[in-house]
All heavy atoms as TSV, in Angstrom:
chain	resi	resn	atom	element	x	y	z
A	1	MET	N	N	24.352	81.612	41.556
A	1	MET	CA	C	25.258	82.647	41.286
A	1	MET	C	C	24.478	83.958	40.943
A	1	MET	O	O	24.891	85.027	41.398
A	1	MET	CB	C	26.122	82.224	40.059
A	1	MET	CG	C	27.403	82.932	39.969
A	1	MET	SD	S	28.399	82.671	41.466
A	1	MET	CE	C	29.990	82.439	40.701
A	2	ASP	N	N	23.371	83.860	40.249
A	2	ASP	CA	C	22.617	85.057	39.997
A	2	ASP	C	C	22.017	85.672	41.234
A	2	ASP	O	O	21.917	86.912	41.319
A	2	ASP	CB	C	21.397	84.676	39.061
A	2	ASP	CG	C	21.884	84.409	37.611
A	2	ASP	OD1	O	22.990	84.875	37.216
A	2	ASP	OD2	O	21.158	83.696	36.893
A	3	LYS	N	N	21.697	84.854	42.238
A	3	LYS	CA	C	21.189	85.359	43.477
A	3	LYS	C	C	22.290	86.150	44.190
A	3	LYS	O	O	22.028	87.189	44.789
A	3	LYS	CB	C	20.672	84.220	44.356
A	3	LYS	CG	C	19.803	84.681	45.474
A	3	LYS	CD	C	19.078	83.552	46.112
A	3	LYS	CE	C	18.057	84.083	47.072
A	3	LYS	NZ	N	17.212	83.055	47.643
A	4	ASP	N	N	23.522	85.660	44.138
A	4	ASP	CA	C	24.662	86.386	44.705
A	4	ASP	C	C	24.845	87.753	44.061
A	4	ASP	O	O	25.071	88.757	44.703
A	4	ASP	CB	C	25.929	85.588	44.672
A	4	ASP	CG	C	25.923	84.349	45.512
A	4	ASP	OD1	O	25.103	84.273	46.452
A	4	ASP	OD2	O	26.724	83.462	45.272
A	5	ARG	N	N	24.751	87.752	42.712
A	5	ARG	CA	C	24.892	89.002	41.934
A	5	ARG	C	C	23.768	89.951	42.305
A	5	ARG	O	O	23.982	91.169	42.457
A	5	ARG	CB	C	24.868	88.630	40.479
A	5	ARG	CG	C	25.069	89.810	39.570
A	5	ARG	CD	C	26.519	90.176	39.497
A	5	ARG	NE	N	26.695	91.581	39.677
A	5	ARG	CZ	C	27.698	92.187	40.255
A	5	ARG	NH1	N	28.697	91.519	40.725
A	5	ARG	NH2	N	27.697	93.457	40.392
A	6	SER	N	N	22.607	89.422	42.474
A	6	SER	CA	C	21.443	90.196	42.849
A	6	SER	C	C	21.634	90.862	44.206
A	6	SER	O	O	21.316	92.039	44.434
A	6	SER	CB	C	20.176	89.349	42.846
A	6	SER	OG	O	19.072	90.054	43.357
A	7	LEU	N	N	22.202	90.113	45.186
A	7	LEU	CA	C	22.493	90.686	46.503
A	7	LEU	C	C	23.529	91.784	46.379
A	7	LEU	O	O	23.396	92.818	47.058
A	7	LEU	CB	C	22.957	89.588	47.466
A	7	LEU	CG	C	21.923	88.723	48.054
A	7	LEU	CD1	C	22.537	87.593	48.890
A	7	LEU	CD2	C	20.978	89.537	48.962
A	8	GLU	N	N	24.558	91.543	45.576
A	8	GLU	CA	C	25.576	92.572	45.453
A	8	GLU	C	C	25.018	93.822	44.770
A	8	GLU	O	O	25.365	94.944	45.145
A	8	GLU	CB	C	26.790	92.016	44.661
A	8	GLU	CG	C	27.515	90.984	45.436
A	8	GLU	CD	C	28.581	90.218	44.603
A	8	GLU	OE1	O	28.725	90.605	43.411
A	8	GLU	OE2	O	29.188	89.324	45.153
A	9	ASP	N	N	24.094	93.600	43.788
A	9	ASP	CA	C	23.469	94.767	43.137
A	9	ASP	C	C	22.578	95.540	44.144
A	9	ASP	O	O	22.588	96.751	44.203
A	9	ASP	CB	C	22.612	94.334	41.963
A	9	ASP	CG	C	23.416	93.861	40.804
A	9	ASP	OD1	O	24.649	94.092	40.721
A	9	ASP	OD2	O	22.849	93.138	39.952
A	10	LYS	N	N	21.910	94.784	44.971
A	10	LYS	CA	C	21.051	95.420	46.028
A	10	LYS	C	C	21.916	96.186	47.023
A	10	LYS	O	O	21.535	97.308	47.456
A	10	LYS	CB	C	20.208	94.376	46.664
A	10	LYS	CG	C	19.204	94.971	47.644
A	10	LYS	CD	C	18.140	94.019	48.120
A	10	LYS	CE	C	17.179	94.711	49.072
A	10	LYS	NZ	N	15.867	94.315	48.898
A	11	GLU	N	N	23.029	95.605	47.383
A	11	GLU	CA	C	23.970	96.292	48.305
A	11	GLU	C	C	24.397	97.630	47.723
A	11	GLU	O	O	24.382	98.659	48.377
A	11	GLU	CB	C	25.181	95.388	48.557
A	11	GLU	CG	C	26.256	96.127	49.377
A	11	GLU	CD	C	27.570	95.357	49.449
A	11	GLU	OE1	O	27.719	94.253	48.805
A	11	GLU	OE2	O	28.475	95.836	50.090
A	12	LEU	N	N	24.797	97.568	46.492
A	12	LEU	CA	C	25.292	98.817	45.784
A	12	LEU	C	C	24.134	99.835	45.734
A	12	LEU	O	O	24.302	101.011	46.023
A	12	LEU	CB	C	25.797	98.522	44.396
A	12	LEU	CG	C	26.295	99.729	43.623
A	12	LEU	CD1	C	27.449	100.380	44.319
A	12	LEU	CD2	C	26.768	99.214	42.219
A	13	GLN	N	N	22.962	99.386	45.402
A	13	GLN	CA	C	21.787	100.295	45.280
A	13	GLN	C	C	21.491	100.893	46.668
A	13	GLN	O	O	21.244	102.117	46.747
A	13	GLN	CB	C	20.596	99.537	44.777
A	13	GLN	CG	C	19.326	100.352	44.705
A	13	GLN	CD	C	18.098	99.522	44.350
A	13	GLN	OE1	O	18.207	98.330	43.988
A	13	GLN	NE2	N	16.949	100.147	44.431
A	14	LEU	N	N	21.487	100.068	47.709
A	14	LEU	CA	C	21.168	100.592	49.018
A	14	LEU	C	C	22.213	101.606	49.498
A	14	LEU	O	O	21.882	102.567	50.158
A	14	LEU	CB	C	21.037	99.470	50.038
A	14	LEU	CG	C	19.710	98.674	49.958
A	14	LEU	CD1	C	19.801	97.386	50.827
A	14	LEU	CD2	C	18.535	99.509	50.358
A	15	LYS	N	N	23.494	101.306	49.208
A	15	LYS	CA	C	24.547	102.301	49.600
A	15	LYS	C	C	24.304	103.627	48.914
A	15	LYS	O	O	24.473	104.715	49.526
A	15	LYS	CB	C	25.926	101.726	49.187
A	15	LYS	CG	C	26.402	100.664	50.151
A	15	LYS	CD	C	27.791	100.128	49.755
A	15	LYS	CE	C	28.305	99.094	50.747
A	15	LYS	NZ	N	29.656	98.592	50.351
A	16	GLN	N	N	23.988	103.566	47.624
A	16	GLN	CA	C	23.750	104.797	46.920
A	16	GLN	C	C	22.509	105.578	47.472
A	16	GLN	O	O	22.528	106.782	47.664
A	16	GLN	CB	C	23.557	104.542	45.424
A	16	GLN	CG	C	24.859	104.089	44.737
A	16	GLN	CD	C	24.582	103.594	43.339
A	16	GLN	OE1	O	23.486	103.233	42.935
A	16	GLN	NE2	N	25.663	103.495	42.566
A	17	GLU	N	N	21.434	104.783	47.744
A	17	GLU	CA	C	20.198	105.394	48.276
A	17	GLU	C	C	20.503	106.000	49.673
A	17	GLU	O	O	20.035	107.044	50.049
A	17	GLU	CB	C	19.094	104.387	48.376
A	17	GLU	CG	C	18.576	103.943	47.048
A	17	GLU	CD	C	17.536	102.862	47.100
A	17	GLU	OE1	O	17.149	102.459	48.275
A	17	GLU	OE2	O	17.094	102.369	46.078
A	18	LEU	N	N	21.293	105.277	50.462
A	18	LEU	CA	C	21.598	105.711	51.847
A	18	LEU	C	C	22.370	107.027	51.778
A	18	LEU	O	O	22.076	107.995	52.512
A	18	LEU	CB	C	22.358	104.664	52.609
A	18	LEU	CG	C	22.744	104.950	53.957
A	18	LEU	CD1	C	21.563	105.289	54.904
A	18	LEU	CD2	C	23.576	103.801	54.607
A	19	SER	N	N	23.366	107.087	50.896
A	19	SER	CA	C	24.162	108.228	50.744
A	19	SER	C	C	23.324	109.453	50.354
A	19	SER	O	O	23.434	110.559	50.915
A	19	SER	CB	C	25.299	107.991	49.765
A	19	SER	OG	O	26.025	109.188	49.537
A	20	GLN	N	N	22.465	109.258	49.366
A	20	GLN	CA	C	21.631	110.317	48.844
A	20	GLN	C	C	20.624	110.757	49.936
A	20	GLN	O	O	20.445	111.969	50.159
A	20	GLN	CB	C	20.908	109.904	47.616
A	20	GLN	CG	C	20.054	111.012	46.989
A	20	GLN	CD	C	20.903	112.114	46.497
A	20	GLN	OE1	O	21.922	111.968	45.827
A	20	GLN	NE2	N	20.531	113.348	46.887
A	21	LEU	N	N	20.049	109.775	50.627
A	21	LEU	CA	C	19.069	110.105	51.652
A	21	LEU	C	C	19.741	110.886	52.831
A	21	LEU	O	O	19.132	111.892	53.320
A	21	LEU	CB	C	18.489	108.791	52.201
A	21	LEU	CG	C	17.245	108.904	53.074
A	21	LEU	CD1	C	16.104	109.622	52.332
A	21	LEU	CD2	C	16.741	107.536	53.443
A	22	ALA	N	N	20.910	110.492	53.233
A	22	ALA	CA	C	21.609	111.180	54.280
A	22	ALA	C	C	21.950	112.637	53.849
A	22	ALA	O	O	21.829	113.589	54.673
A	22	ALA	CB	C	22.920	110.461	54.665
A	23	THR	N	N	22.303	112.809	52.593
A	23	THR	CA	C	22.616	114.127	52.071
A	23	THR	C	C	21.358	114.941	52.047
A	23	THR	O	O	21.346	116.135	52.514
A	23	THR	CB	C	23.159	114.051	50.649
A	23	THR	OG1	O	24.392	113.263	50.724
A	23	THR	CG2	C	23.496	115.401	50.135
A	24	ASP	N	N	20.221	114.362	51.584
A	24	ASP	CA	C	18.962	115.101	51.489
A	24	ASP	C	C	18.397	115.495	52.838
A	24	ASP	O	O	17.893	116.548	53.044
A	24	ASP	CB	C	17.915	114.256	50.778
A	24	ASP	CG	C	18.222	114.045	49.269
A	24	ASP	OD1	O	19.113	114.712	48.781
A	24	ASP	OD2	O	17.569	113.183	48.637
A	25	LYS	N	N	18.511	114.561	53.819
A	25	LYS	CA	C	17.934	114.763	55.135
A	25	LYS	C	C	18.860	115.618	56.039
A	25	LYS	O	O	18.451	116.188	57.034
A	25	LYS	CB	C	17.586	113.441	55.833
A	25	LYS	CG	C	16.623	112.583	55.106
A	25	LYS	CD	C	15.217	113.252	55.090
A	25	LYS	CE	C	14.185	112.354	54.414
A	25	LYS	NZ	N	12.867	112.817	54.460
A	26	GLY	N	N	20.169	115.578	55.723
A	26	GLY	CA	C	21.148	116.370	56.457
A	26	GLY	C	C	21.499	115.777	57.787
A	26	GLY	O	O	22.092	116.435	58.616
A	27	SER	N	N	21.200	114.522	58.030
A	27	SER	CA	C	21.430	113.891	59.345
A	27	SER	C	C	21.450	112.390	59.235
A	27	SER	O	O	20.616	111.837	58.599
A	27	SER	CB	C	20.370	114.331	60.328
A	27	SER	OG	O	20.498	113.554	61.513
A	28	LEU	N	N	22.450	111.827	59.826
A	28	LEU	CA	C	22.532	110.330	59.868
A	28	LEU	C	C	21.576	109.717	60.895
A	28	LEU	O	O	21.310	108.528	60.886
A	28	LEU	CB	C	23.956	109.866	60.174
A	28	LEU	CG	C	25.011	110.202	59.134
A	28	LEU	CD1	C	26.388	109.760	59.603
A	28	LEU	CD2	C	24.673	109.524	57.820
A	29	THR	N	N	20.992	110.536	61.774
A	29	THR	CA	C	20.085	110.084	62.759
A	29	THR	C	C	18.629	110.234	62.352
A	29	THR	O	O	17.705	109.874	63.122
A	29	THR	CB	C	20.331	110.764	64.150
A	29	THR	OG1	O	20.211	112.202	63.920
A	29	THR	CG2	C	21.719	110.462	64.676
A	30	ASN	N	N	18.392	110.751	61.211
A	30	ASN	CA	C	17.044	110.875	60.657
A	30	ASN	C	C	16.434	109.468	60.567
A	30	ASN	O	O	17.092	108.554	60.109
A	30	ASN	CB	C	17.061	111.565	59.333
A	30	ASN	CG	C	15.672	111.720	58.698
A	30	ASN	OD1	O	15.125	110.749	58.180
A	30	ASN	ND2	N	15.157	112.914	58.718
A	31	PRO	N	N	15.174	109.308	60.990
A	31	PRO	CA	C	14.544	107.943	60.945
A	31	PRO	C	C	14.615	107.271	59.598
A	31	PRO	O	O	14.791	106.045	59.580
A	31	PRO	CB	C	13.080	108.241	61.388
A	31	PRO	CG	C	13.154	109.474	62.176
A	31	PRO	CD	C	14.264	110.332	61.561
A	32	ASP	N	N	14.426	108.053	58.494
A	32	ASP	CA	C	14.472	107.452	57.181
A	32	ASP	C	C	15.863	106.911	56.870
A	32	ASP	O	O	16.025	105.865	56.269
A	32	ASP	CB	C	14.065	108.461	56.121
A	32	ASP	CG	C	12.588	108.840	56.196
A	32	ASP	OD1	O	11.770	108.089	56.755
A	32	ASP	OD2	O	12.249	110.000	55.747
A	33	VAL	N	N	16.871	107.651	57.280
A	33	VAL	CA	C	18.244	107.280	57.053
A	33	VAL	C	C	18.579	105.999	57.895
A	33	VAL	O	O	19.220	105.063	57.401
A	33	VAL	CB	C	19.229	108.409	57.412
A	33	VAL	CG1	C	20.674	107.976	57.272
A	33	VAL	CG2	C	18.957	109.615	56.518
A	34	VAL	N	N	18.146	106.013	59.163
A	34	VAL	CA	C	18.351	104.825	59.979
A	34	VAL	C	C	17.699	103.600	59.406
A	34	VAL	O	O	18.306	102.518	59.405
A	34	VAL	CB	C	17.810	105.160	61.455
A	34	VAL	CG1	C	17.886	103.868	62.300
A	34	VAL	CG2	C	18.687	106.246	62.064
A	35	LYS	N	N	16.487	103.748	58.897
A	35	LYS	CA	C	15.761	102.615	58.338
A	35	LYS	C	C	16.512	102.069	57.105
A	35	LYS	O	O	16.706	100.862	56.937
A	35	LYS	CB	C	14.365	103.007	57.920
A	35	LYS	CG	C	13.540	101.854	57.379
A	35	LYS	CD	C	12.118	102.293	57.043
A	35	LYS	CE	C	11.367	101.137	56.449
A	35	LYS	NZ	N	10.041	101.519	55.995
A	36	LYS	N	N	17.023	102.949	56.248
A	36	LYS	CA	C	17.762	102.517	55.035
A	36	LYS	C	C	19.073	101.879	55.446
A	36	LYS	O	O	19.467	100.845	54.890
A	36	LYS	CB	C	18.028	103.750	54.159
A	36	LYS	CG	C	18.630	103.414	52.839
A	36	LYS	CD	C	17.730	102.559	51.944
A	36	LYS	CE	C	16.497	103.345	51.477
A	36	LYS	NZ	N	15.716	102.564	50.535
A	37	SER	N	N	19.702	102.346	56.503
A	37	SER	CA	C	20.942	101.769	56.984
A	37	SER	C	C	20.698	100.350	57.550
A	37	SER	O	O	21.490	99.438	57.316
A	37	SER	CB	C	21.527	102.669	58.127
A	37	SER	OG	O	22.687	102.119	58.642
A	38	GLN	N	N	19.587	100.162	58.192
A	38	GLN	CA	C	19.214	98.850	58.675
A	38	GLN	C	C	18.957	97.872	57.545
A	38	GLN	O	O	19.315	96.722	57.624
A	38	GLN	CB	C	17.967	98.901	59.583
A	38	GLN	CG	C	18.260	99.559	60.923
A	38	GLN	CD	C	17.072	99.894	61.763
A	38	GLN	OE1	O	15.955	99.976	61.198
A	38	GLN	NE2	N	17.266	100.066	62.998
A	39	GLU	N	N	18.352	98.340	56.487
A	39	GLU	CA	C	18.146	97.551	55.293
A	39	GLU	C	C	19.518	97.075	54.714
A	39	GLU	O	O	19.683	95.910	54.345
A	39	GLU	CB	C	17.341	98.260	54.200
A	39	GLU	CG	C	15.888	98.482	54.468
A	39	GLU	CD	C	15.244	99.275	53.408
A	39	GLU	OE1	O	15.515	99.033	52.227
A	39	GLU	OE2	O	14.442	100.171	53.724
A	40	LEU	N	N	20.440	97.992	54.634
A	40	LEU	CA	C	21.732	97.691	54.111
A	40	LEU	C	C	22.432	96.651	55.022
A	40	LEU	O	O	23.063	95.775	54.537
A	40	LEU	CB	C	22.595	98.987	53.991
A	40	LEU	CG	C	23.981	98.799	53.538
A	40	LEU	CD1	C	24.086	98.169	52.156
A	40	LEU	CD2	C	24.728	100.152	53.488
A	41	ASP	N	N	22.333	96.823	56.331
A	41	ASP	CA	C	22.928	95.879	57.285
A	41	ASP	C	C	22.391	94.507	57.033
A	41	ASP	O	O	23.171	93.501	57.083
A	41	ASP	CB	C	22.647	96.314	58.713
A	41	ASP	CG	C	23.487	97.518	59.145
A	41	ASP	OD1	O	24.461	97.839	58.418
A	41	ASP	OD2	O	23.183	98.130	60.180
A	42	GLN	N	N	21.088	94.391	56.779
A	42	GLN	CA	C	20.491	93.048	56.546
A	42	GLN	C	C	21.052	92.424	55.249
A	42	GLN	O	O	21.364	91.216	55.280
A	42	GLN	CB	C	19.000	93.138	56.446
A	42	GLN	CG	C	18.295	93.468	57.736
A	42	GLN	CD	C	16.780	93.670	57.622
A	42	GLN	OE1	O	16.311	93.995	56.523
A	42	GLN	NE2	N	16.059	93.529	58.713
A	43	VAL	N	N	21.215	93.190	54.246
A	43	VAL	CA	C	21.800	92.628	52.983
A	43	VAL	C	C	23.204	92.268	53.199
A	43	VAL	O	O	23.629	91.191	52.746
A	43	VAL	CB	C	21.629	93.691	51.860
A	43	VAL	CG1	C	22.451	93.276	50.611
A	43	VAL	CG2	C	20.204	93.897	51.491
A	44	LEU	N	N	24.014	93.077	53.891
A	44	LEU	CA	C	25.427	92.757	54.123
A	44	LEU	C	C	25.524	91.494	54.986
A	44	LEU	O	O	26.394	90.636	54.732
A	44	LEU	CB	C	26.103	93.907	54.830
A	44	LEU	CG	C	26.300	95.165	53.955
A	44	LEU	CD1	C	26.825	96.307	54.785
A	44	LEU	CD2	C	27.207	94.904	52.789
A	45	THR	N	N	24.650	91.313	55.972
A	45	THR	CA	C	24.653	90.131	56.781
A	45	THR	C	C	24.374	88.886	55.996
A	45	THR	O	O	25.003	87.851	56.102
A	45	THR	CB	C	23.631	90.280	57.949
A	45	THR	OG1	O	24.019	91.386	58.763
A	45	THR	CG2	C	23.598	89.060	58.806
A	46	THR	N	N	23.370	88.977	55.090
A	46	THR	CA	C	23.032	87.895	54.213
A	46	THR	C	C	24.250	87.498	53.339
A	46	THR	O	O	24.554	86.332	53.118
A	46	THR	CB	C	21.819	88.260	53.378
A	46	THR	OG1	O	20.684	88.576	54.247
A	46	THR	CG2	C	21.405	87.090	52.463
A	47	ILE	N	N	24.917	88.495	52.733
A	47	ILE	CA	C	26.017	88.268	51.897
A	47	ILE	C	C	27.158	87.551	52.700
A	47	ILE	O	O	27.740	86.576	52.215
A	47	ILE	CB	C	26.547	89.547	51.237
A	47	ILE	CG1	C	25.549	90.101	50.224
A	47	ILE	CG2	C	27.913	89.374	50.618
A	47	ILE	CD1	C	25.811	91.481	49.734
A	48	GLN	N	N	27.412	88.049	53.901
A	48	GLN	CA	C	28.414	87.431	54.719
A	48	GLN	C	C	28.081	86.019	55.093
A	48	GLN	O	O	29.016	85.149	55.130
A	48	GLN	CB	C	28.697	88.291	56.008
A	48	GLN	CG	C	29.341	89.627	55.739
A	48	GLN	CD	C	29.391	90.525	56.934
A	48	GLN	OE1	O	28.673	90.282	57.945
A	48	GLN	NE2	N	30.210	91.538	56.857
A	49	GLU	N	N	26.873	85.760	55.411
A	49	GLU	CA	C	26.472	84.333	55.755
A	49	GLU	C	C	26.660	83.460	54.535
A	49	GLU	O	O	27.151	82.306	54.712
A	49	GLU	CB	C	24.976	84.375	56.146
A	49	GLU	CG	C	24.721	84.951	57.526
A	49	GLU	CD	C	23.260	85.080	57.870
A	49	GLU	OE1	O	22.396	84.886	56.970
A	49	GLU	OE2	O	22.949	85.370	59.016
A	50	LYS	N	N	26.336	83.924	53.364
A	50	LYS	CA	C	26.476	83.112	52.161
A	50	LYS	C	C	27.943	82.854	51.899
A	50	LYS	O	O	28.315	81.745	51.510
A	50	LYS	CB	C	25.815	83.746	50.947
A	50	LYS	CG	C	24.332	83.714	50.952
A	50	LYS	CD	C	23.767	84.271	49.709
A	50	LYS	CE	C	22.254	84.171	49.728
A	50	LYS	NZ	N	21.713	82.893	49.608
A	51	ASN	N	N	28.776	83.871	52.068
A	51	ASN	CA	C	30.224	83.714	51.907
A	51	ASN	C	C	30.817	82.683	52.851
A	51	ASN	O	O	31.671	81.878	52.489
A	51	ASN	CB	C	30.943	85.073	51.974
A	51	ASN	CG	C	30.708	85.943	50.864
A	51	ASN	OD1	O	30.319	85.509	49.769
A	51	ASN	ND2	N	30.958	87.228	51.019
A	52	LEU	N	N	30.356	82.749	54.147
A	52	LEU	CA	C	30.821	81.778	55.119
A	52	LEU	C	C	30.387	80.329	54.761
A	52	LEU	O	O	31.162	79.404	54.911
A	52	LEU	CB	C	30.335	82.136	56.520
A	52	LEU	CG	C	31.004	83.309	57.151
A	52	LEU	CD1	C	30.330	83.696	58.474
A	52	LEU	CD2	C	32.511	83.021	57.395
A	53	LYS	N	N	29.161	80.175	54.300
A	53	LYS	CA	C	28.648	78.890	53.934
A	53	LYS	C	C	29.479	78.307	52.776
A	53	LYS	O	O	29.762	77.154	52.687
A	53	LYS	CB	C	27.195	78.930	53.575
A	53	LYS	CG	C	26.245	79.066	54.766
A	53	LYS	CD	C	24.823	79.149	54.360
A	53	LYS	CE	C	23.918	79.387	55.571
A	53	LYS	NZ	N	22.501	79.535	55.171
A	54	ASN	N	N	29.759	79.229	51.792
A	54	ASN	CA	C	30.488	78.773	50.606
A	54	ASN	C	C	31.905	78.369	50.999
A	54	ASN	O	O	32.456	77.386	50.485
A	54	ASN	CB	C	30.585	79.896	49.593
A	54	ASN	CG	C	29.248	80.150	48.852
A	54	ASN	OD1	O	28.380	79.248	48.849
A	54	ASN	ND2	N	29.106	81.265	48.261
A	55	LYS	N	N	32.555	79.080	51.921
A	55	LYS	CA	C	33.888	78.715	52.329
A	55	LYS	C	C	33.910	77.426	53.135
A	55	LYS	O	O	34.814	76.628	53.030
A	55	LYS	CB	C	34.511	79.881	53.190
A	55	LYS	CG	C	34.896	81.070	52.374
A	55	LYS	CD	C	35.517	82.126	53.254
A	55	LYS	CE	C	35.883	83.361	52.372
A	55	LYS	NZ	N	36.402	84.462	53.157
A	56	SER	N	N	32.898	77.239	53.985
A	56	SER	CA	C	32.850	76.034	54.837
A	56	SER	C	C	32.469	74.835	54.045
A	56	SER	O	O	32.801	73.706	54.408
A	56	SER	CB	C	31.942	76.219	56.025
A	56	SER	OG	O	30.607	76.359	55.597
A	57	GLY	N	N	31.777	75.045	52.935
A	57	GLY	CA	C	31.299	73.919	52.078
A	57	GLY	C	C	32.389	73.423	51.149
A	57	GLY	O	O	32.213	72.376	50.504
A	58	ARG	N	N	33.491	74.092	51.047
A	58	ARG	CA	C	34.539	73.678	50.106
A	58	ARG	C	C	35.428	72.599	50.639
A	58	ARG	O	O	35.661	72.279	51.652
A	58	ARG	CB	C	35.476	74.900	49.746
A	58	ARG	CG	C	34.693	75.854	48.859
A	58	ARG	CD	C	35.542	76.996	48.498
A	58	ARG	NE	N	34.764	77.949	47.761
A	58	ARG	CZ	C	35.207	79.086	47.356
A	58	ARG	NH1	N	36.402	79.449	47.588
A	58	ARG	NH2	N	34.417	79.906	46.692
């Protein structure tokens, strides 16, 4: 359960960082923004996989 909470915390943190970075760089296509977006995608994918496993395991 703590690991799930940790992933959700990381998701929130990455969303905030992505938003700030996009604002600072002024472009969603900036390489730094794209990299941060990819990190967020990985976390979201992990969360979705865990949710699917939990649902199928019930």
